[in-house]
N, C-alpha and C positions, 0 to 999 in steps of 0.2 A: 504493500499500499504506500503510495507517495505521500509526502509530508508537506503541509504548509507551515512554515515557521515564521512567526511574527516576532520581530525583535525591536525593542526600544533602544534608541541610540543616544548616547551622551557625547562627551568630548574627551573621554580618557585617552583615546588614540593620540590626541594632540597635547595633553597635559602631563602624561606619565613621564617622569624623569627630566622635566625641563627646568630651566633656571627660575629663581624666584621672581626676577624681573619680568620674564616672559609670562609666568604663571599669573602674575598680578594683572597684566594686560588681558589675558584670556578671561579672567574673572570680572574685570571692569567692564568688558564689552560683551559678556556672555549672552545678554538679553537683547542686543542690538539685532534688528531684523535684516538690515541691509549693509553691505560694505560701505556704501556711500555715506552712511551715518557716522562713520569713524574717521578720525584723522588720517591723512594719506600715509604718513610714516608708520602709523600703527598698522594700517591695512597691509602695507608692504611687508612688515616683519611677520605678521600673522599668516599671510598667504604664502610666504616663502617657507615658513616652518611647516605649514600644512602640506605644501608640495613635497618637501623633504621627507616628511612622515609617510606620505603616500608611496614615494619611491622606495623607501626602506621596507614598507609593508609588502609590496608586490614582489620583492625578491627574497623575503625572509622565510626561514623554515618554520615549521609549526610551533616550536617552543618559543621562538622569538615573537611570532604573531600573537601568541597567548599572553606574553608579557606586555605587548604593546597595546592591546585592546581588550577591555572588559567584556564587550559583546562577543568578540570572536573567541576569547578564552572560554567563556561559557559554552558557546556553540561547539567548539572542538572538543572540549571535555565531555560534553554530552554525546557527541558523535562517536566517541572512542568505542571500539568493538561493535559499532552498529553498521549495517550495510545501508548505504544511502541509495536512493532511487533517482534515476536520471530525470524523472519528472518533478522532483522536489522543487518547491517554489518558496521564495523568501520575500516577505514584506517587512520593510524597514520603516519604523515610525520615527520621523525626524522632528525635532523641535522647530518652531518658527523663528529661527535665528540664523544669521549668516554662518556662524561657527557650527551650529547643529546640522545644518544642511550640508556643509562641507564634509563634516564627519560622516554622515550617511552616505554621501556620494563616494567617499573613499572606501568605505566598507562595501558598498555596491560594486565598485571596480574590483576589489579583491575577490568577492564571491563570484563575479562573472568570470574571472580568470580560472576559477575552480569548476566552471561549467554549469553554474546555477543560473536560473531565471530569477530576476530581482525586480521589485517594484518599491518605490519610496512614496509614502503618503505622509501628509501633514495637514494641519488646519490653521487658519489665521489665529494668532493669539496664543498658540501652544508654546508658552515660555512662562518664566516665573516673575515677569516684570509686574504683573497685576493679577491679583486673585480672581477678580471678576472676569477679566479677559481669559484667563486660564480656564475658568469654569464654562464660559461660553465656548471656548475651543474644544473642550471635552464633549460638550453637547453636540458640536459639529462633527467630531471624530467618530462618535458612536455609530450613526447610521452608515458612514462610509466603511467602518471596520466590520460591522455586521453583515453588510452586503458582500464584502470580499470573503469573509469567513464562511458565510452560508453557502455561497456559490461553490467554494472549494469543497466544503463538506458534502454538498449534494453530488459533487463529481467524484467522490470516493476518496478524498484526501483525509489524513489524520491531521488534526489541528494542534499545533504546539506553540507555546508562548515562551520566549527567551527574555527574561526580565532582569538581566544583570546590568544593562547600561541604562542611561537616562536618569532623570531626577526622581526622587522618592515619591513626590506627590502624584506624578503620572503613573509610576509603577504600582503604587498602592491602589489606585483605582483599577488599573488593568489586572491586578491580582484578583479583585472581586469579579471583573468582567470575565476573566478566564475560567472562573468556577462554573460559569454558565456555558461557555462556548468552546473551551479548550479540552482536548483529550489528555493533555499533560502540560504542566508548567514547570520550567526549570531555571535555575540560576546558580551562580557560584556561591558557595557557603562562606560568608565572611571574607577573609583574605586567603583562604586555602585554595587548592586546586580541585577540591571535591564539589560534585554537582549535587545540589539538593533538588530532587524531582518530586513534584506533587501531582499525583494522578487525578483524573476526573473524579469529583465527589459524587457519591451514589445518592443523589437526591434530585428532585425535580423542582425547579424554581417556579411556583405557581403564583401569578400575580392577578388572576382572573377577578378575585373578590375586590381588590382595591381599584382596579381599572373600571369594573362594572359599576362601582359606587360613584365614580366621578368621570363617567365615559364622555360626556359632552365636553367637559373641561379638558380632558386629555386630548380629544380630537381637535378642539380649537387651538390649544396651546402648541400641539405638534405642527399645526399648520401656520403658526405664528399669527393667529387671529386673537383679538382682544376677548378677555373673559371677565365676567362680573366678579368683583371682590367677594361677593357672598358665596360664590362657587369655590374660589380658591381658598377662602378662609377655612373651609371644611376639609381641605386636603392636607395630608401630612406635610410639614414644612420641609422635610428633607427632599421632597419631590420638586420643590420650587426654588427659584431665587429671583430677586428683583433687580431690574435694570432701569435705573432712573425711576420713573413712576410706573413702569410696566412690569408685569409678572411673566416669567418664561419657565419652561421645564428645566429643572436642574440637570446635571449630568446623570443623577440617579433616576430622575423622572424620565429622562430620555432613554435610558437603559431599559427601564421597565416597559415603556411603551414599544420601543423598537423590538423588544424581545417577545412581545405578546400580540401585537395588533394584527399580524397576518392571519394567525390561527383564528382570532376573534372575528375578523372580517369575512372569513370563509364559512362561518357557522350560521349567519343569518343577515337579513337586510336590516340596517340600523337607521334610525330617524335622521332627518336633516339636522344640521348643526347651526342653521341660519334661517332667519325669517325671510330671507330672499330666495330660499330654495324650498319649494313645496312639492308634495306628491299628489298627482291626480288619482282619482279613485281606482284606476286599473293598474297603477304603476307597481304596487307591491306584488299583486298576483302575476304580473309578467316576469317577476324574478324567482318565482317558486321552484322552477325546475332547471335552474341554471347550474352549470358546473361550479363547484365551490371556487375554483380559480377565477372564473368570470365574476361570480358574486363578490369576491374580494375586490376586484377592480371597480365594480359598481359602487361599493362603499367608499373606495378611494376617490372616485370621480365625484361623488356627492360632496366630499370635502373640497376637492379642487374647484368645483363650480361655486362653492360658497366663497372661496378665496377670490375667485373671478368676479362674482356678483358684488361682494362687499368692497371690492376695489373699483367699483363702478364700471366693470367690464373694460378696463383699460389695458390690462396685461394678463396673459394666460400661459400656462405650460403648454409647450408644443405638443406633448402626448395627448392633451385634452382635445384641442382643436375644435371648439364649439363654433358652429357656422350655420347660417340659415339654408334651408333647402331651396333650390332654385326652380324646381319644377312647379308649374302654375297651381297644380292641385294641392301642393304643400305650402307654397308661398302665400297663397290667399289666407291660410290659416296661421301664418307667422310661425310655422314649424321649423325648429332647429334640430341639429343632431350633435352628439358628443361621442368621440371615439372611445371604445373599450378595448378592442382588439381588431385585427383585420376583418373579422366577420360579424361583430356585434356592435350596436350603437345604443345610446340612450337618446330617445326622441323627446323633445320638450318644447314648450311654448314660451317665448320671451315677452315680457311685459315691462318695459323700461329697464331697470337693473335687476329684475327678478325673473326667475324661471320656474315654471311648473313642469315637473318631470312626468311625462305621459306614459311611457312604456319602454321596455327594453326589447329590441328586435334585431333581426338580421340587417346587415348593411344593404343599402339600396343599390349598390354599384359593385 
């Protein structure tokens, strides 16, 4: 079975064994997102050092590689006596900093020389400059990571998390994330060369009760729509955080929602989340015999249409593509359609910035 290995990246590759003066500069500019934000002389020194470390890494033997990089030390120690698969895939999580991205790119280059396929992912604000920005970045990272992990899991991959590199706040959260999605998590134990491996825990993370109790709020918050304070006041505070005067799903709220909504949306048709989206009398009955996958999309489109309508129909996701039907027999009725998949549509009547969903049916072309 091939492996998907998700690795958090820090900057140990650049900071191990360097002078105090250079180390001081690394720490001073650790959270700067762009090289252009740093003095030219500092950029020159840091980039020269990074280039030198990359050259050393690419020609180093395994023992030297392990001394140079915490991420690769953990990976190579875990791989000892294991047979790797030619389809193994690596995802590197880089911080949103110039130095963090440079580290991830160097590790990517080394892994590629070993014959591995590698992808680097990150999200805006994934650094330690601001707690609020960091939490927003985690909320953005979750759906991206879940999509990757789920796709590989469905393709027969074993999911592994290598959490030796990176900063503690990120790894602490991903440790919790990995208990849900990873088959195994590993990292180097303290300063030794021993690998601490944590297998998948034998329990099911059931969030149905808490989501069902606050379903409309979850759906609106996940779509970045406003929610009444009365609704959010009843939700556990750990699931939310405030941005200025607005409330959003916290990283934990996002994790719970992203882990659960697909199965939930396959189970039944859920009500509209907006007073601008209504159901005609025959709409619900037209969804009764739908395949669960199509039903999931219907529930998703109801939310997408709410976002479209509450934004006064000014912008819309390309996958939704709401448009009026041009044939005369439909045009006279102001009938519109919304894409579900190549073969199914939601047909609806538009009235100002509101839509009445009439029925789900086959595409007309």
